[in-house]
N, C-alpha and C positions, 0 to 999 in steps of 0.2 A: 745380265738382262733379265727381266722378269718374264716368267712363262705367260704365254697368252692366254687369256680367259676365255674358255668356250662358252658363249651364252646359248641358252636354251631358247629355241625359236617360241615366240609367243603362241603361234598357232600350230596344233598337232598337224603334222603332213603326212604321216604314214597311213596309207589307205589299205589296199589288198595285200601290199608286200609285207614281209616280216619286219617286225620291230628289232632293231639291232640288240645284242645281248647286253650292251653296255647301258642300255635304257631300261633294262629288266630290274627294277631296284624297289618295288613296292612289297613291303611286308604283309603278312596276313592280316594283321589287326586293322590296317587302313581300308582292306577290303570289306572287312567286317563292320568298320564305321559307316562306310558307303551303304552298306546293305540295311544297317540298323536304321540309318537316316532315311531311306526311302520307303520303309515300311508302313509307318502309321499315316495313311491317307485314306479319303474317302472311299475309294475303290477297295482297298484292302479290309475296311471294316464290315464290309457288306456281307459276306458269307457268315463270319462268326455271328453278327447280329440276326441274320436270317435264321440262323440254326436255333436261336432262342425264340424269335417272334413268329416264324411259319413252321418250324420244326417241333416247337413245343419243349425243347430241351432246357434243362436246368442251366445255370451259370457254368458250373464246371464241366458238365457233359459237353456243352458247346465249346468250351475252351480246349478241353483235352481231345475231342474228335477231330475239330478242324485243325489243331496243331499237329496231330498224328498224319493227317492227310497232307498237309502242308510240308512236314518234314520229308516224306517220301518223295515228294515233287522236288524239293531242294536238294536232295541227296543226288537225284538224277541230274539236276542242273548243274551241280558241282563236278560230277564226272565228266559232263560234255563241256566243261571249262577248259580240261587238260589240253586240247589241241591248241588253244589260244596260249596257254602258259608255257607250252613246250616248244611251240614253232613261231610264236609272236604274231600269228595271223587271226584275222577276224572270223567269227562263227560261221557266216554265211559262205565265205571262202572255203574254209575247212569242209563244209557240208558238200562241196563239190566232189569229195571223195567218195560220198555215199550216195548221191542222186545223180552225179554227172554235172557238167558245167551247164548244159541246157536245162537240166531239171532245177537246178538252184536259180538260174538267172530268170527263168520264166515261170517258176511255179513258187518255190518256197521263199525266195526273196521279196517278190511283189506282195505275197500274203503277209510276210513279216512286216513290211513297209506299212501297208494298209493297217494292220493291226496297231502298230506303233503310233500311227497318225491318229487312229481312233482313240487310243488311250491317252494320248497327249491332249486331244480335245476334250474328251470325257473329264480328264483330272483337271484341266484348265477351268472349264466351265462349272463343274461342280464346286471347285475350290472357289472360283470368283463368286459364286452365289452365296456360299458361306461367308465369304470376307465381306461382301456387300451388305449382308444382313447384320454382321457383327460391327461393322463400321458405322452404320446407320444407328444401331443401338448405342455405341460409345460416344458418338458425336451429334446424333440427330440430323446429320447431313445425309441426303439421298442423291447419289450419283449414278449416271447411266452405267450399265453393265460393261460397255466397251472401255470406259475410262479405266476400268481394273484389268480386265482380260488381255487388252492389247499389249500394255506395257509390261505385264507380268509375263505373257508368253514370248515377248521379244527379248527379255532378260533371260529365260530360261534357254532360248535357242542361242543366244550370244555365248552363253557358258558352255553349251554342248558344241559350238563351233570352235571354241579355244580348245578343247579336247579333253582326254582324260586327266590331265593336271588340274583343270578348272573343276571337273567332277570330284576328283579326290579332295582338293583343298576346300571346296565349298561344302561338300557335306561333312567334312572334319569340323569346320567351324560351326555347322549348323546343329551338330549332334548334341553338344551341352543345352543348346536353347530348347531342342526338341524334347529331350528328357525332361527338362524344367517344366515345360508346358503340359507334358503328359502326366507328370506328378501333380500338378495343378489341377488338372482335369479330375483325377481321382480324388484328390482332397475335397474338391467342390462335391463329388458324389458322396462322399462319407460325411461331410459336415452338414448336408441338407437333407439328409434322410433320417427317419426314426430308427432307432436300433433294430425294430422288427423288419424294417425294409431291407436295410442292409445286410441283415442275416440271411437273406436270400443268397448272397453270394458266398456264404460259408457253408451252405449245406453240402455234404459230402456224399449223399445217396447216389452217386453217380451210375453205378452199374445196375440200379434199379429203372433206369431210362430204357427206351427202346433202342435196342442195338441195331435193327435195320435203319432207324432213323439217324443215329449217330454214324453209322456206316456211309449213308447217304451224304452227309454234310462233309464227312471226311473225303469222300471221293469228289465232292465240288471243290474243296480247297485243293486236293492233288491236281485236277484238271486246270485250275486257275493258274497254278504256278509251273506246272510241268513244261508248258509252252515255253518257258524260259531257256529250255535246252537249246533252241535255235539262236540265241544271242548271248549266252553266258561267256562264251570265248571272247567276246569283244571287250569285256571287263578285265580280263586276267592276262592280256597280252604283255603287260608291264609287270607281271608278277615276278618276284625274286626266284621262286622255283614252283614247279607245278603244285607242289604241296602247300605252299603259301597261298596260291590261288584258290585250290580246292578247299581247305579249311577256313580260309577267310570268307568265302561266300557261305559256306554251310554253317558256320558259327554265326555270322552277321544275319543270314536270312532267317535263321530259327529264333535267335534272340528278338529280332525285330517283329516276327510274327507273333510270337507269344505275348509281347507288349501289346501289340494291335488286337489280338484276339481278347484279351483281358479287358481292354478299354471298350472295344466294341459290343462284347457280351454284356458288360456292366451297363452301357447305355441301354442296350435293349431290355435286360432284366428289370432295371430299375425304373426306366422312363418310356419304354416302347419306342425308342428312337434308333434310327439306323446310323445316325451321324452324331458321334460324341461332341463334336465341335458345337453343333446346335444345341443338343441337350443340355450340355454342361454350362454354356454362355447363357441359356435361359433360366438358370437357376440363380443367378446372382446380378445384383446392381452395381457391383464394384468396378468402376472404371478400370482399375489396374488388373484385375482378374479378367475382364472382357478383352483388355488390350493383349494380355499375355496369350490368352486362347487364340485370338485373332492373329498374332504374330506366328503362333504355333501352326495355325491352319496354312498360312502363307508359306512358311518355310517348308512344310510337309509337302505342299503342292509343287514347290520349286524343286525340291530334292528328287520327287519321283519322276518329274517331267525333264529334268536335265538328263537323267538316265535313259528315259524314252526317246528323246531326241538324239542322244549320242549313238545308241544302238540302231535307232532307225535309219540314221544317216548311211551307216555300213551296209545295211540291207539294200538301200537304194543304190549305193555305189556298186554292189556286186551285180546289179541289173544293168546299170548304166556305167559300163566300165571305163568309158572315156572321160568321165568326170574325174576330178581330184576329190579327196576326202573333203576338204573345205567347200568345194562347190556342192557336193552331194548334201552336206549339212545345211548349207545355205538354202537349197531347194527344199529339203525336207522341212526346215524351219518356215519358210514363206508359207508353204502349204498349210502348216500347223497353226500359224499366226492367224491366217484368214479363217480356217474352220473355227478357231477359238472365238472368234467375234460373232458367231451365230449360234446361240443355245439350242434353236429348234432342230439344227442338223443332228445333233446328238440322239434326239428321241427318234428321228426318221431313220436313223442309221442303225438303231439297236437290232432290228430284224435282220438287216443285212449282215451285220456283223456276227450274229448268231449263225448265219448260214456258213460264214467262214470257218466257224468251229469245226464243221465237217471236213475241212481239209487240214487245219492247224493240228488237230489231235492226231489223225493218221500219219501226217508228216513227222510229228514229234516221236511217235512211237517207232517209225521206221528208222529215223536217224538215231535214236536212243538204242534200239536193239542191234542195229548195225554197228555202231561203235563198240558197245559194251560186249556183245556175244560174238559177232562175225570177225570184228578187228581186235577184239580182246583189249580195247583201250588204247591200242597204238596204231599209228599211221605209218606203213612201211614205205619204201622207195617206190614201189609200184603205185600205191595209193597217191602219193605226192606228184607222180607225174601226171595225175588226172587234173591236176589244179589248173594247167594251162591247155588242156585238151579241149579246144572250143566245141568240137563237135559231139562230145560225150553225153551220153544219156543212159541212166540205168533205167531200162524199161520195166524190170521187174519190180523195182521200187514204185514206178508210176501205177503198174497194175494193182499193187498191194494198197497204195494211198486211195486209189478208186474204190477197192473193196472195202477200206476202212470207212470211206464216206457213206457207202450203202449201209453198213452196220450202224454208223452214228444216226442216220435218218430214219432207219426202221425200228431201232430199240426203243420201247416205250420209255418216256421222260422219267418215270418213277424208277426205272432201273438204272438210272445214271449213265446214260449212252456214252459220255465222254470217257468215263472212267473204263467201262467194260470195252469200248472200242480200243482204248489205248492197250489194254491187257490183252485182247485178242490178236491185235496186230503185232504186238512185241512177242507174242508166241509164234505166230503164223509166219512172219517174214523171215526169221532166221532158220526156224526148224523145218519149214515146208517149202516155201517159196524159194529159198535161197540154197537148200539143201543139195549139196553136189553141184551147184552152179556157180559160175563166175561171170558177171556182166562185163568186165573191163576188157 
């Protein structure tokens, strides 16, 4: 008799419980593919381009400074992926060992869910506006915004509902197309400029630039990506080993950001544009090239938002624990699809989301310093017992997060309050607040 074939379920069903060891089979390069594929999007182009346009940095100064800042953030993101790879549990569930069950369910998880919903909407709306304009240029047809945004957001949510396997496969298939599109954008830049214009990108007097300005934009890049510490374990639950998860995220994130920074800074230095998809498509009348750029914009938006929806669903699940993973993903997706149909909501929400930074950064600093310094990168049996201790709350962490929020809002903007707050809290929490104390 033939052995029965075990079919993999279509939908990922593992929620807060650990992924079985026989499902942990994803090698490091698949994680790298995922991170490279989600890197080049409108939101990630912003800080490198602003370093040129508002900071006045040269092309290479902007690339180097933002890449260094991003690398430091990605390094911490990779370290905080270890609980997922070792234990097979999602990030917010692992954070229960640091903030307590009540601390994660009613503070960090709701904030992470709102942040993921915001970025899902921003990426969808921003990408849709670019796609709408490029489609109009390529075909001459003007279609309403929702004709693009609603179907695209539904597709992204559908992939996230299927689960990690869909994320892994989709981004692996998308990566060659994305790389081809990014090469096309650079080709357009270098073939539509005079030699003197493109020589701007080859200047090497990097260290003659203002070091404070370089530091400022490096810190902005760090702050943008370090918040990923509260979600990275979601991605590495299926890693072959913790090392595969760690290095896959670190390599993929840094390669992806370097490509993004080069394209974003080139768009800003040569054309004064924050969005390479817009600047590159405006330089050509070729339907083929415009189509390639349009497809690249679509794929980049889908890649990042599948990741946003996937991790956002786990944050929602940690708050509403009676839901299943699929139910939480559907709920997240429903809200995300609705928000993606209203571009005006993004502009109105910007000030509100900036306020959330006053909690996102202190929370990130507390959980990072707790895991790296206090727990020394490992969760012991006593820590793991807290996962199901429903009344647990780390009041010291809550006090520290409140203190970090005060720092964040009181520090002058030119001092990069997000970065300084992260450094201060990362020092104060393990060395002063938790010195000789145990909240468990």
